[in-house]
C-alpha positions in Angstrom: 59.9 213.8 -21.5 56.2 214.8 -21.3 54.7 216.3 -18.2 52.4 213.3 -17.9 55.4 210.9 -17.9 57.3 213.0 -15.3 54.3 212.8 -13.0 54.1 209.1 -13.3 57.8 208.7 -12.4 57.4 211.0 -9.4 54.4 209.0 -8.2 56.3 205.7 -8.6 59.2 207.0 -6.6 57.0 208.3 -3.9 55.3 204.8 -3.6 58.7 203.2 -3.1 59.6 205.5 -0.3 56.2 205.1 1.4 56.2 201.3 1.5 58.4 201.1 4.6 56.3 203.7 6.3 53.1 201.8 5.5 54.5 198.7 7.0 55.3 200.4 10.2 51.9 202.0 10.2 50.3 198.5 10.2 52.2 197.6 13.3 55.4 195.9 11.8 58.2 197.0 14.1 60.9 195.1 12.3 63.9 197.3 11.3 64.2 197.5 7.5 67.6 198.1 5.9 67.6 199.1 2.2 70.8 199.0 0.2 70.9 200.2 -3.4 73.9 199.4 -5.7 74.8 200.9 -9.1 75.7 198.8 -12.1 79.4 198.5 -10.9 78.3 197.1 -7.5 79.1 200.3 -5.6 76.7 201.2 -2.7 74.4 204.2 -3.5 72.1 204.1 -0.5 72.5 202.1 2.8 75.3 199.9 4.2 76.0 196.4 3.1 76.3 193.7 5.8 80.0 193.4 6.4 81.6 189.9 6.0 82.6 188.4 9.3 86.4 188.5 9.8 88.0 185.0 9.9 90.7 184.7 12.5 93.5 182.5 11.1 94.6 179.5 13.1 97.9 180.4 14.9 101.0 178.4 13.6 102.2 176.1 16.4 105.5 177.2 17.8 107.8 174.1 17.6 109.7 175.5 20.6 106.7 175.0 22.8 106.2 171.6 24.5 103.1 169.5 23.6 102.3 167.4 26.7 100.4 164.1 26.9 97.9 163.8 29.8 100.6 162.1 31.9 102.9 165.0 31.4 105.2 163.3 28.9 106.0 164.3 25.4 105.5 161.8 22.6 107.3 162.2 19.2 106.6 160.2 16.1 109.5 160.1 13.6 109.9 158.6 10.1 113.1 157.6 8.3 113.8 156.5 4.7 116.7 155.3 2.7 118.5 156.9 -0.3 116.8 159.7 -2.3 118.4 160.5 -5.6 116.7 162.9 -8.0 117.6 164.8 -11.1 120.1 163.6 -13.8 123.1 161.4 -14.0 125.3 163.8 -15.9 127.4 160.9 -17.2 124.5 159.8 -19.4 123.6 161.5 -22.7 120.2 162.8 -23.6 117.3 163.5 -21.4 117.6 161.8 -18.0 115.1 159.2 -16.9 114.0 161.5 -14.1 113.3 164.4 -16.4 111.4 162.1 -18.7 109.2 161.0 -15.8 108.8 164.6 -14.7 107.4 165.5 -18.1 105.0 162.6 -17.9 103.8 164.0 -14.6 103.0 167.4 -16.3 106.0 169.1 -14.6 104.7 168.4 -11.1 108.0 168.3 -9.2 106.2 166.9 -6.1 105.3 163.7 -8.0 107.8 161.4 -6.1 106.0 162.0 -2.9 102.4 161.6 -4.1 101.8 158.2 -2.5 103.5 158.9 0.9 102.8 162.5 1.5 100.0 161.8 3.9 102.1 159.4 5.9 105.1 161.7 6.2 103.0 164.8 7.0 101.2 162.9 9.8 104.4 162.5 11.9 106.5 165.0 13.9 109.7 164.6 12.0 110.8 162.9 8.7 114.4 162.4 7.7 115.7 161.1 4.3 119.2 160.4 3.1 119.6 162.9 0.3 122.1 161.3 -2.1 123.0 163.7 -4.8 123.3 167.5 -5.3 121.1 170.5 -5.8 123.3 172.7 -7.9 124.2 174.2 -11.3 127.9 173.5 -10.8 129.9 171.3 -13.2 131.3 167.9 -12.7 133.9 167.1 -10.1 137.1 166.8 -12.1 138.2 164.0 -9.7 135.2 161.9 -10.6 135.0 162.2 -14.4 135.5 158.4 -14.8 132.6 157.6 -12.5 129.5 155.9 -14.1 127.1 158.0 -11.9 127.3 161.7 -11.1 124.0 163.1 -9.9 122.8 166.7 -10.2 119.4 168.2 -9.7 118.1 171.7 -10.4 118.2 173.7 -7.1 114.4 174.5 -7.6 113.7 170.8 -7.0 114.4 171.3 -3.3 110.8 172.4 -2.8 109.6 168.9 -3.1 111.2 168.0 0.3 109.2 170.3 2.6 106.1 169.9 0.3 106.5 166.1 0.7 106.7 166.2 4.4 110.5 166.0 4.8 111.9 168.0 7.7 115.7 167.2 7.6 118.2 165.2 5.6 121.4 163.3 6.2 123.9 164.6 3.7 126.9 162.3 4.1 127.3 159.9 1.3 129.4 159.0 -1.8 127.6 161.4 -4.1 127.6 164.7 -2.2 130.8 165.7 -4.0 129.7 164.7 -7.5 129.8 168.3 -8.5 132.8 169.2 -6.4 133.1 171.5 -3.4 131.2 174.2 -5.2 128.3 171.9 -5.8 128.3 170.7 -2.3 128.3 174.3 -0.9 125.4 175.2 -3.2 123.5 172.1 -2.2 123.8 173.0 1.5 122.7 176.6 0.8 119.7 175.5 -1.2 118.6 173.0 1.5 118.8 175.7 4.2 116.9 178.2 2.1 114.2 175.5 1.6 113.9 175.1 5.3 115.6 171.7 5.4 118.4 171.4 8.0 121.1 168.9 6.9 123.5 166.7 8.9 127.0 166.0 7.6 130.2 165.2 9.4 131.2 168.0 11.8 127.9 169.8 10.8 125.1 168.4 13.0 121.5 169.3 12.4 119.6 170.6 15.4 115.9 170.9 15.4 113.3 171.6 18.1 110.0 169.6 17.8 107.2 169.9 20.4 109.7 171.6 22.6 112.2 168.7 22.4 115.7 169.5 21.0 116.9 166.8 18.6 120.4 166.5 17.3 121.4 164.6 14.1 124.8 163.4 13.1 125.9 161.8 9.8 129.0 160.0 8.6 130.5 157.9 5.8 132.6 154.8 6.7 134.4 154.4 3.3 138.1 153.8 3.6 137.9 151.6 6.6 137.0 154.4 9.1 135.1 152.2 11.5 137.7 152.2 14.3 138.3 156.0 13.8 134.6 156.7 14.1 134.2 154.4 17.2 136.7 156.9 18.8 135.2 160.1 17.3 131.4 159.6 17.5 131.1 159.5 21.4 132.6 163.0 21.6 130.2 164.3 18.9 127.3 162.8 20.7 128.4 164.4 24.0 128.8 167.8 22.2 125.1 167.6 21.3 124.1 166.6 24.8 126.1 169.7 26.0 123.8 171.8 23.7 120.8 170.3 25.5 119.8 167.9 22.8 117.5 165.3 24.4 117.4 163.0 21.4 120.5 162.2 19.3 120.1 160.4 16.0 123.2 159.0 14.1 123.2 158.2 10.4 125.8 156.1 8.6 126.4 155.6 4.9 128.1 152.2 5.2 128.4 148.6 4.0 128.6 147.2 0.5 126.1 147.7 -2.3 123.5 145.0 -2.7 124.2 143.5 0.7 121.1 142.3 2.6 122.8 142.2 5.9 125.4 144.2 7.8 129.1 143.2 7.9 131.0 142.8 11.2 132.4 146.4 11.1 128.9 147.8 10.7 127.7 145.8 13.7 130.6 146.9 15.8 130.1 150.6 14.9 126.4 150.5 15.2 126.4 149.0 18.7 129.3 151.2 19.8 127.2 154.2 18.8 124.3 153.1 21.0 126.8 152.5 23.8 128.0 156.0 23.3 124.6 157.4 24.0 122.8 157.6 20.7 119.0 157.1 20.8 118.8 155.7 17.2 121.1 154.6 14.4 119.9 154.6 10.8 121.9 153.4 7.9 121.9 153.3 4.1 124.1 152.8 0.9 123.5 149.1 0.1 120.3 149.9 -1.9 118.9 146.8 -0.2 116.8 146.5 3.0 118.7 145.2 6.0 117.4 143.8 9.3 116.9 145.9 12.4 118.5 145.3 15.8 117.1 146.2 19.2 120.2 146.7 21.3 120.4 148.1 24.9 116.9 149.6 24.5 117.6 151.3 21.2 117.2 150.5 17.5 119.8 150.1 14.8 118.4 150.1 11.3 121.3 148.8 9.2 119.9 149.8 5.8 116.6 151.4 4.8 117.4 150.6 1.1 116.3 153.0 -1.6 113.5 155.5 -1.3 113.1 157.6 -4.4 115.9 156.5 -6.6 116.6 158.0 -10.0 119.8 156.1 -10.5 118.2 153.1 -12.3 115.3 152.7 -14.6 114.4 149.3 -13.1 116.5 148.0 -10.2 116.4 144.3 -9.8 115.0 144.7 -6.3 112.5 147.6 -5.8 111.4 146.7 -2.2 112.0 149.1 0.6 110.3 150.2 3.8 109.7 153.4 5.8 110.8 153.1 9.4 108.8 154.9 12.1 109.5 155.2 15.8 107.7 156.7 18.7 109.9 158.1 21.4 108.5 159.3 24.7 110.3 161.9 26.9 109.3 161.9 30.5 111.2 163.7 33.3 114.1 164.1 30.9 114.4 160.4 30.1 113.9 159.2 26.5 112.4 155.8 25.8 111.8 154.1 22.5 108.2 153.2 23.0 107.1 151.6 19.7 108.1 151.1 16.1 106.4 150.1 12.9 107.5 149.7 9.3 105.6 150.5 6.1 106.8 148.1 3.3 106.9 149.8 0.0 107.9 149.5 -3.6 110.2 152.4 -4.7 107.9 152.9 -7.7 104.2 153.1 -8.2 104.6 150.8 -11.2 106.0 147.3 -11.6 107.2 147.5 -15.2 109.6 150.4 -14.5 110.9 152.7 -11.8 108.9 156.0 -11.7 110.6 157.2 -8.5 107.3 157.4 -6.5 107.6 155.2 -3.4 104.3 153.4 -2.9 103.2 151.4 0.2 102.4 147.7 -0.7 98.8 146.6 -0.3 99.1 143.0 -1.4 99.8 140.6 1.5 102.3 138.6 -0.7 104.4 141.7 -1.2 104.3 142.7 2.5 105.2 139.2 3.5 108.2 139.2 1.1 109.6 142.2 2.8 109.1 140.8 6.3 110.6 137.4 5.3 113.7 139.2 3.8 114.3 141.1 7.0 113.8 138.1 9.3 115.9 135.7 7.3 118.8 138.1 7.0 118.8 138.8 10.7 119.3 135.2 11.8 123.0 135.8 12.4 122.5 139.0 14.4 122.3 138.5 18.2 119.7 141.3 18.7 117.8 141.2 15.4 114.0 141.8 15.6 111.9 138.6 15.4 108.8 140.6 14.5 108.3 143.8 12.5 105.1 145.6 13.5 103.0 147.0 10.7 100.8 149.0 13.0 101.1 151.0 16.2 100.0 149.2 19.4 96.9 151.4 19.6 95.9 150.9 16.0 
């Protein structure tokens, strides 16, 4: 470098350092901060302005009560019918569920895509999980059955992601993969954060500070009288554990029945008389009417929900049942209900296992008409099925 060039560089550097001083000399009292970075973005001179720290929102503690202005606690709960995912291991080749999963680019949450918002907006969602989450082999006692359901344990993640908080796990498919498969299914559900209710294993949850107990039973083999004797003691046991709300699920009735039989009615009403706050039923794969009995609701069948047991069932109508319960001074009241009529598929040409609320009035009216007509022989059947909350 020549002496002349060195002098020019020194003069240029001096000017850069003198600029702030000249500004101050002209009466500019603003504080100037200069930061110089190298090519890698590291600070050579000065301090960069630090990014403000963002305080994360605290996660609500479910054990803490959430009070309404009047001092009560209001809970909104949703219930669906049968959920069957994965494969029927009695069928050869790729299952219809796995084929649909591939169409959905491997997104395991696809069954909930059209109801996630609804189910995440409530305080508790329960589905009847009819199947297994296991790698175990077939139950040797069921090898002649047409349907044996098994899903990969990793599929359990769709439940919490979809808004499901708990499941009833008492139905005629829980033993499709034997005792080993059932044990793994229970373990997988718990690891996914999903409490399950099965006979002699109630699920207990705390929501908005309210302790909720859930019981589940099968009635196959003519167990109605036995359960009429047994269930009151199970309900009382949950009350003794300070459960303020008790929900009882039954897998009962006959497939494709649109109304409950006399034994279901006897058991459902006896369960309310024994102190249950709600009865929900399933198994028939068809929607059944709802009764309002002694201030409580009995949903005899919620039909199917996401059902991978059939590529195109001859009736794909269903509904999601929602209820608001208010707890005031330790007393629980069923304040309001509504239903969301749905198709168990987003498509009409085949079952893609994605429950989708109906938007056409004709479809909604068909669900309402089915419920009302099949409730004509029930003394306490609902005459109207609200589609909105009273304040909507």
